[in-house]
N, C-alpha and C positions, 0 to 999 in steps of 0.2 A: 554504568557504561551505556552509552546511547546506541540506538539502532542505526544501522546504515541502510538507508532507504533509496530504492530505485524504482520510479514509476515511469514506465515506458509505453508508448503506443506503437502501432505497426510501422510507423514512419518517422518517429521522433522520440527524443527523450523529453518527458513532460516535466519531471521534477526529480532531483536527487539531492540528498542531504542527511543530516543527522536528526533524529527524532527520539522522543520519549515514549510515544504512543502511536500506533497505526490501527485504524478500524476500517474494515472492508466488508462488502457483502459478497457472500458466496451463495452457491445454490443451496446450501444447507442452512443458511442464515448468516447473521453478522458474526464476525470474529475480530477480536482485538489482540494486539501484539505488543508486548513490553520486552525489555531485555531479559534473556534467560528463558524465553518461551521455548517449548519443545519444537522440534522440526515439524513443518506442516506443508502439504502441497494440496491446494484446493482449487476448484473451478470457480472463476469470477462470475458473479451475476451482475446484471445491469444495476448501477446505483452509484453512490458516492464512495470515494476512498477519503477518509479524514485523517490527516497527519497533524500531530501535535509536535512542534519543533522543540528542541531542548530549552529555548527561551520562553516557551509557553504560547507563542503565536501559532496560528493555525493555517494550514493549507488544505484546501477542499478541491477535489477533482471529481468529475463524472467519468465513469469507466464502464466498459462493457465488452463481452466476448474475449475472454482470455483466462489467465490463471494467476495465482499468487503463490509464492513460496516463502518459507521462514526457515532459515538454517544459520547457526552460528551468529546471531544478533544481526543478520542481514535479511531484510525484507525486500523481495522483488515482486513487483506487480507488473505483468505483461498483458496489456489489453489491445484488442483489435482497434478500439477507438477510445481515446482518453483526451481530456481537456480540462485545464485549470478553471475552476469557478472562482476561487479566491485564494 
């Protein structure tokens, strides 16, 4: 079962879609999410959010000032500033 991923900034939706893996930087270090991960709520640190789509292609975004959550195979990253790199 794929992850349902939502990456949003304060003023826009940056990327939404299905993924097999999401890696993000928190104030406590990097964390990775796959389907079935236990629920998490963490403070986002400045850095990259790396998303691997279900077809294996990558989405990379710079993000800072926000939080991320994982619950029920849904990953939500809410950043004050976020922009796609590739």
